[in-house]
MARZA-566974 format. One record per residue (C-alpha): z, y, x; residue in three letters. Coordinates in steps of 0.5 Angstrom, whole numbers, plus 500, padded with zeros to 3 digits. Layout:
BEGIN
ZYXALA...
//
This chain:
BEGIN
833270718UNK839265719UNK837261726UNK838253725UNK846251726UNK846247733UNK847239732UNK850234738UNK844231742UNK843225738UNK837220741UNK832221736UNK829215732UNK822219730UNK820225731UNK818231726UNK811230727UNK811223727UNK816222720UNK810227718UNK803224719UNK806217717UNK807221711UNK800222711UNK798215712UNK804213706UNK800218700UNK792216702UNK795207701UNK800210695UNK794213691UNK789208693UNK794203691UNK794207685UNK787207683UNK786200685UNK791197680UNK795203677UNK794205668UNK789211671UNK794216668UNK798219674UNK804216676UNK811219675UNK815219681UNK822219682UNK826221688UNK833219689UNK836224691UNK839227695UNK837224701UNK829224699UNK828230698UNK825231705UNK819225704UNK818226696UNK816233697UNK812231704UNK808226698UNK808232693UNK804236698UNK800229699UNK797227693UNK792230688UNK796232681UNK801237684UNK806232680UNK812234679UNK819230683UNK823228677UNK831226681UNK836222680UNK842220683UNK845213686UNK851214689UNK853206694UNK856210700UNK862214699UNK864218704UNK862212710UNK857210714UNK858203710UNK855201703UNK861200698UNK855195694UNK856199688UNK851203686UNK852208680UNK846211678UNK844218673UNK839222672UNK835216669UNK834216662UNK832223663UNK826221666UNK819220662UNK817214664UNK814209658UNK808206659UNK807209665UNK807208673UNK813209677UNK813211683UNK820210686UNK821214693UNK827213698UNK830216705UNK832209706UNK833202704UNK839198708UNK843193703UNK837193697UNK842195691UNK840202688UNK833200690UNK833194686UNK839197681UNK832202679UNK827198679UNK831193673UNK833200669UNK826203669UNK823194669UNK827194663UNK826201659UNK818199658UNK815202665UNK808200667UNK809199672UNK815200678UNK813201686UNK818203692UNK816208697UNK820208703UNK820212709UNK825208712UNK826200712UNK833197714UNK831189713UNK836187718UNK842190712UNK839187706UNK844183701UNK838184695UNK830182696UNK827188693UNK819188694UNK817195697UNK810197696UNK809203702UNK814202708UNK814209713UNK817205719UNK822200720UNK828201723UNK834197726UNK842196723UNK843203727UNK846209723UNK841215722UNK841223720UNK837228719UNK831229715UNK835229708UNK840224710UNK846226711UNK853223714UNK858226709UNK853233707UNK852234716UNK846233718UNK842233712UNK838239715UNK835237721UNK828236722UNK828229726UNK831222724UNK837221729UNK841216731UNK849218728UNK853216735UNK860218733UNK862219741UNK857224742UNK859228735UNK866228739UNK863230745UNK860237742UNK865239738UNK869239745UNK864242748UNK865248742UNK871247742UNK872249750UNK866254750UNK868258744UNK876257746UNK
//
């Protein structure tokens, strides 16, 4: 059995328990929304990977019907904490979406470019509807107007990690959502180096 790798003591914004409780609330709200105004057939769940996988898994467990989660990749960050402004999407053409209610599942919506790009794609390809459920929303960073149907938490303009979200592949496995602090990370690395050397 492997143990979790120690992580820097970043400030916790939302604990795993808070996140799981909110996911349950979102699943109930989404189900009610689809029953009220959907096509009546099971929705197509589309997760934006890698970050939205944990959020998508939670909703998949909580929604009836054991629905599959289709994955698309949308990249706009490259190798840093700021969006490049250019969104590249792959995998959307493999999602069986025509005439269906599509639910896009995101870890975080900040500039809005990724979700807007995906919504335009699916709406142009004949879906019945295209809803958005996101764990986090960062409205202060919005540059493109998007309608978010179901939002877990609204957050200030801070770079967050954990519960699927990462920085260059680091900290994605954290159960909590934490605020990244480069100085906290540096101090943690220095302390580890001193202890090991």
